[in-house]
C-alpha positions in Angstrom: 58.0 -2.8 17.5 54.3 -2.6 16.7 52.6 -5.5 14.8 51.7 -4.5 11.1 48.1 -5.0 10.1 46.4 -4.7 6.8 42.8 -4.4 5.7 40.7 -2.8 2.9 37.4 -2.4 1.2 36.2 -2.2 -2.3 35.2 1.2 -3.6 31.5 0.7 -4.2 30.8 4.6 -3.5 29.8 6.0 -0.4 30.2 3.6 2.4 27.3 2.6 4.9 26.9 1.8 8.6 27.6 -1.9 7.8 31.1 -0.9 6.7 31.5 1.6 9.6 30.5 -1.0 12.4 32.2 -4.1 10.6 35.6 -2.2 9.8 35.8 1.5 10.0 35.2 2.0 13.6 37.3 -1.2 14.5 40.2 0.2 12.2 40.3 3.6 14.1 40.4 2.0 17.5 43.6 -0.1 16.2 45.6 2.9 14.9 47.7 3.4 18.5 48.3 -0.5 19.0 49.5 -1.5 15.4 51.3 -0.2 12.3 48.4 0.2 10.1 48.0 -0.2 6.3 44.4 0.4 4.9 43.7 0.0 1.1 41.0 0.6 -1.3 40.9 -2.5 -3.2 40.0 -1.5 -6.7 41.2 -4.7 -8.5 38.7 -6.6 -6.4 36.0 -4.5 -7.5 36.4 -5.2 -11.2 35.4 -8.7 -10.8 31.7 -7.7 -11.1 30.3 -5.6 -13.9 30.7 -1.8 -13.2 30.9 1.4 -15.2 34.4 2.5 -15.8 33.6 6.1 -15.9 32.4 5.9 -12.2 35.5 4.2 -10.9 37.6 7.3 -9.9 34.5 8.8 -8.1 33.9 5.5 -6.3 37.6 5.5 -5.2 37.6 9.1 -3.9 34.0 8.6 -2.2 35.6 5.7 -0.3 38.7 7.5 0.7 36.9 10.4 2.1 34.7 8.0 4.2 37.9 6.5 5.6 39.4 9.8 6.5 36.0 11.3 7.9 35.4 8.2 10.1 38.8 8.8 11.9 41.4 7.3 9.8 44.0 10.0 10.3 46.6 9.7 7.3 49.4 10.8 9.7 48.8 7.6 11.9 48.3 5.0 8.9 48.9 4.4 5.2 45.9 4.7 3.0 46.4 3.8 -0.7 44.8 2.5 -3.9 45.6 -1.2 -4.5 46.3 -0.7 -8.4 49.1 1.9 -7.7 51.4 -0.9 -6.5 51.7 -3.6 -9.2 53.3 -6.1 -6.8 49.9 -7.0 -5.6 48.9 -8.7 -8.9 52.6 -10.1 -9.4 52.5 -11.8 -6.0 48.9 -13.2 -6.7 50.1 -14.8 -9.9 52.8 -16.3 -8.0 50.4 -17.6 -5.2 48.5 -19.1 -7.9 51.1 -21.8 -8.4 50.7 -22.9 -4.6 47.0 -22.7 -4.3 44.8 -25.8 -4.9 41.6 -25.8 -6.9 39.9 -27.7 -4.1 40.6 -24.8 -1.5 39.3 -22.2 -3.9 36.0 -24.4 -4.6 35.3 -24.4 -0.9 35.4 -20.7 -0.5 31.7 -19.6 0.5 32.1 -16.1 -0.9 32.6 -17.5 -4.4 29.4 -19.4 -4.2 27.6 -16.2 -3.0 29.0 -14.0 -5.6 28.3 -16.6 -8.2 24.7 -16.6 -7.3 24.4 -12.8 -7.3 26.3 -12.5 -10.8 25.4 -15.4 -12.7 25.8 -13.7 -15.9 29.3 -12.7 -15.2 30.9 -15.8 -13.3 34.5 -15.0 -14.2 38.0 -16.5 -13.1 38.5 -13.3 -11.3 35.6 -14.0 -8.9 37.1 -17.6 -8.4 40.6 -16.4 -7.6 39.6 -13.4 -5.5 41.0 -15.1 -2.4 44.4 -15.4 -3.9 44.6 -11.7 -4.8 43.4 -11.0 -1.2 46.1 -13.2 0.3 48.8 -11.4 -1.9 47.3 -8.0 -0.4 47.9 -9.0 2.9 51.2 -10.9 2.7 52.9 -8.5 0.3 53.4 -6.3 3.4 53.9 -9.3 5.7 51.0 -8.3 7.9 50.9 -10.2 11.2 47.1 -9.7 11.6 44.1 -8.7 9.6 41.0 -6.9 11.0 37.9 -8.1 9.4 34.2 -9.0 9.7 32.9 -12.4 10.4 32.1 -12.9 6.5 36.0 -12.7 5.7 37.3 -14.9 8.4 37.4 -17.8 5.8 39.6 -15.7 3.6 42.2 -15.1 6.4 42.3 -18.7 7.1 43.0 -19.3 3.4 45.8 -16.6 3.5 47.5 -18.6 6.5 47.2 -21.6 4.2 48.8 -19.9 1.4 51.7 -18.6 3.6 52.4 -22.0 5.1 52.4 -23.7 1.4 54.7 -21.0 -0.1 57.1 -21.3 3.1 57.2 -24.9 3.0 58.1 -25.0 -0.8 60.6 -21.9 -0.9 61.6 -21.0 2.6 60.3 -19.1 5.6 59.4 -15.7 4.2 55.7 -14.9 5.0 54.1 -14.7 8.6 50.7 -16.4 9.0 48.4 -13.6 10.0 46.0 -13.7 12.8 42.4 -12.7 12.5 41.1 -9.5 14.5 37.3 -10.0 14.3 35.5 -6.6 14.8 32.9 -6.1 17.6 30.2 -6.1 15.1 31.2 -9.5 13.4 28.2 -9.4 10.8 25.8 -6.6 10.3 22.4 -7.3 8.5 20.7 -4.9 6.2 17.4 -3.2 6.7 15.6 -6.3 5.4 16.9 -8.3 8.4 17.9 -11.2 6.1 21.1 -10.2 4.1 24.3 -8.7 4.9 24.0 -4.8 4.4 24.8 -3.7 0.8 24.4 -0.7 -1.2 23.6 -2.9 -4.3 20.9 -4.6 -2.4 19.2 -1.3 -1.2 19.2 -2.3 2.5 21.7 0.0 3.7 22.0 3.4 5.6 24.9 5.3 4.2 27.2 7.3 6.3 26.2 10.3 4.3 22.4 10.0 4.4 20.5 12.9 6.0 18.3 12.7 9.1 15.2 12.6 6.8 16.6 9.8 4.5 17.7 7.9 7.6 14.3 7.8 9.0 12.5 7.0 5.7 14.8 4.0 5.6 14.2 3.0 9.2 10.5 3.6 9.1 10.0 0.6 6.5 12.8 -1.6 8.1 12.0 -5.1 9.1 11.4 -5.8 12.9 10.1 -8.7 14.8 7.9 -10.4 12.3 5.7 -11.9 15.0 4.9 -8.6 16.6 1.6 -7.6 14.5 0.0 -5.1 16.7 1.4 -2.3 19.1 0.1 -4.3 22.1 1.9 -7.5 21.1 5.1 -8.1 23.5 8.1 -8.1 21.3 11.3 -10.3 21.2 14.1 -7.8 21.0 16.9 -10.5 20.6 15.2 -11.5 17.5 14.8 -8.1 16.1 17.3 -6.6 13.6 16.5 -3.1 14.7 17.4 -4.0 18.3 20.6 -5.2 17.1 21.7 -1.6 15.7 20.8 -0.1 19.2 23.4 -2.2 20.9 25.9 0.0 18.6 24.4 3.4 18.4 22.5 3.6 22.0 23.8 3.8 25.4 23.7 0.7 27.8 20.9 2.3 29.6 18.8 2.8 26.6 19.4 -0.5 25.1 18.1 -2.2 28.5 15.5 0.2 28.4 14.3 -0.7 25.1 14.7 -4.3 25.7 12.5 -4.3 28.8 9.8 -2.0 27.3 9.6 -4.0 24.0 9.1 -7.4 25.9 6.2 -6.0 27.7 4.8 -4.0 24.9 5.6 -0.6 26.8 7.0 0.8 23.6 6.1 -0.1 19.9 8.4 -0.6 16.8 7.8 3.1 15.9 9.3 4.3 19.1 12.2 1.9 19.1 13.0 3.2 15.5 12.7 6.9 16.5 15.3 6.5 19.4 17.6 4.8 17.1 17.3 7.4 14.3 18.2 10.0 17.0 21.2 8.1 18.2 22.3 7.0 14.7 22.4 10.6 13.6 24.5 11.7 16.5 27.1 9.2 15.4 27.0 10.3 11.7 27.0 14.1 12.2 30.7 14.5 13.0 31.5 12.1 10.3 29.3 14.0 7.8 30.8 17.4 8.8 34.4 16.1 8.3 33.6 14.7 5.0 32.0 18.1 3.9 35.3 19.5 4.6 37.1 16.9 2.6 34.7 17.5 -0.3 36.2 21.0 -0.7 39.5 19.8 -1.0 39.6 16.5 -3.1 43.0 17.1 -4.3 44.2 16.8 -0.9 42.6 13.4 -0.7 44.3 12.1 -3.8 47.6 13.4 -2.4 47.0 11.2 0.7 46.2 8.2 -1.5 49.5 8.8 -3.6 51.6 9.5 -0.6 50.3 6.2 1.0 51.3 4.2 -2.2 54.7 6.2 -2.3 55.4 5.1 1.2 54.4 1.6 0.8 56.1 0.7 -2.6 59.6 -0.1 -1.1 58.1 -2.6 1.3 56.4 -4.4 -1.7 59.6 -4.2 -3.9 61.6 -5.7 -1.1 59.1 -8.5 -0.6 58.9 -9.4 -4.1 62.8 -9.3 -4.2 62.7 -12.0 -1.4 60.2 -14.0 -3.3 61.8 -14.0 -6.8 65.2 -14.9 -5.1 63.8 -17.7 -3.1 61.9 -19.1 -6.3 65.2 -18.9 -8.4 63.6 -16.2 -10.5 65.5 -13.1 -12.0 
């Protein structure tokens, strides 16, 4: 039998190339090798301030990007986290085997707290507990994630081990499947690519918008003039070439940059062309989905319907092991 994997992203609206490289592209490659479950984690999204009127549109935008990027609903389950109430029930139970010390050491809480100083809520603090429940509810054996989420999977293994020690061997300890693009920086070259920070390229951006964003993107800070030799391995734009350009083009850009044979403008122009070649088929498929939004909602509801029995069976095991009803 195939091993089961689980992963998900928050519904932040239209996804960007960081989401694609760090998650979606890798998820598609795993469809044949694993039993795949992919979630739109809307409960996680409410830990920061948001407009409730926009949540449904953000969910459907994310779902369309999932499918347009290659997640075939006939080969995997795609669903909305809040449609299956067992996620939050299991999270509450996991709170009882989670130490405060573990949560205080989570780097993402520190980062989120600094970004949302006016809204440092308990949900931000216990975010990893709900994430562990998301994964273990379906007894996933592996989790494909970016480098920034690796600590959360380690935390999930710890939760599984603590629960199993106290109540019996129920949960597997899932392994981490790091994507090829472990961490994708934004156009500022300093922070992780993020829509909220305005340093992203969306999967739906037109060629003109892509170029407008790339044209002002940060490159090698020590290359001031066109005649200055560059340091491609320290240039964020060059890091994108590794994912969107051919091996021959990557090597050519490397050599020509180092000897000032090409400038940053030329480097960005080539990247813009190759980037659009990747985005064009995604955008074409997405435009078709936009004309049949009801079908996309059906995919999400059917995904939840198929997974609900698994979640219910897990919770029956958990309650029995704990001496609950």
